[in-house]
N, C-alpha and C positions, 0 to 999 in steps of 0.2 A: 836759693831764689833772694834775689833780694825781697825785699819789705814795703820799699816805696820805687817809685818808677825809675830812682838813681840810685844805681849800687854807687856805695861810698870807696869801696875796696875793690881795688884795679885785679879784673877778671885774674891777670899773670901772679897778684900775689898769693891767689887758692890754689894754688899748683902745689903737686908733690912738693915735697924739696929734691927729690930725685929727678926734679924734672924740672928744674928753675936755673938752668946753665948755657939756655939760649945763649947766644951773640946777640940777636934783637932783640927777646925784651926778658934775658935771663934778672931776674935779683938777685941772685947768686956770680953773674957771669961780670969782675969788676972795668973790664974790658969791654964790654957789651953798652947798646945802645939804651937799653931800659924803657924802650917802648912799654906803655900804659895804656889798656884797655878797658872802657866803660861801658860796660850794659844800660843799657838810657832810654824805657822805655820799650820799641820794638827795636832800635837799631845801638850798634856798638859805636862808640869812636874813642880816638886816640890823638894824638899831639903832639909832630916835632918837627925842632926846627933844628934845619938842616945848614952844618960852617961850611968852610972850606976844601976840608978835608972829601964833600962828598962831589965836588966837581964832576961835569958832563963834557963834553967835547968841545960843548958850550962855554967862555967864561958866562959866569956868574949865573949856570943853571943846577941844577941839580942831576950828576948819570941815573939811567937807567935803573942800575942792578941794586941803588939804593933805593928806588922807588917800590922795586920790587919785592925785595928786602921788606919794606913795609910792612906790603900788602900780604905780605907770608906771614909775618907775626900778630899782626892784626888779626886775619884773615883765618889762623887755628885759633888764638882766643875765642873769637865769634864764634866760632862753629862749637866749645865749648858749654859756650856762656847759651845759646839757643838748645843745646843737646840738652843741657840742663831745665830750661823755663819750659822745654818739652814734655819732660820726662817726670815720674817722682823719683830721681837719684837724688838720696839725703847723702851720699859720699862724706866727710868731713873736704876731701881734696875732688880738685875737680879732673873728670875725662881729661885725658891727652891728646890732643888730637896734633893728625901731623899734616903734612900735605902730600896729595894722589896727583891736584892737576894744581896748578898755577898759571891763568891766562888772562896777561896784562894787553891792557891799550895807552899807550901815550897818546895823546888827545893835543896836547900843548906842551911847551916848555916849561917845567918846572921850578922857577926862580932856588937860590942860595938867601938863605939869610932872612927867611920869611916864614912864619909859622905855617905846615903844612898839617892837613884837618884828612882826618882817614874816619871817612864810614861805613857802615859796612849792614846789611841786611837779611837776612833766613830767606832763601829760595827756597830748600826743600829738608827735608830732615826721611833717611830710611834707613834702618839700623844705627849705624857706625857710621855711615855717609853722611856729611853733612856740607850745602852748597851753599853756598855766601856770596852777595854779592857786594863788592865795595867799590866806592869813588875814593879821589883824593883829591883837595883841594887846596892852591894857594890865593891867597887878593880875593877872595867869593869868586875864585872862578876852578872849572872842574877840567885838569890839569892828566888826569887819568884814570883808566877805571880796570877793575878785575872779577873774576871769576873766579873761585878756587872751590875744590874740591877734598875736601878734610878729612879725615878716616882719625874714627877712636884708634887707641890704643887700648889692647884689654889688657885689664889692671888679673 
């Protein structure tokens, strides 16, 4: 757990090496997005700027699958951080979480070439199950929100 209010190390960088290959957030995936999530007090934060290859059906906007992908990686990293924060787990690496359920609500078109901010807050923890609520913003407006149920892999 971080000693200060802001963790300077991205959550994904604390995954064990054999869990660092994810296309969305894995540090060891040369072709991936390399999404980085930070624990800041009681919430998590990621930033990502989508370029032209993430175009949706409407020119100038991000396609929904990319938004879901960002929520997927942000949510599992958030679950890992919240779970560790809630327990006395002193393992050298974080527990790796996987997505059991992800519900995404698209509220407004999400523009390309603009920095997206993804935030997560803890909804609940029950053993290995963690529920995370998330929002995705661009240009100061919420464009999508999501709820995830993430499950910790057994060590």
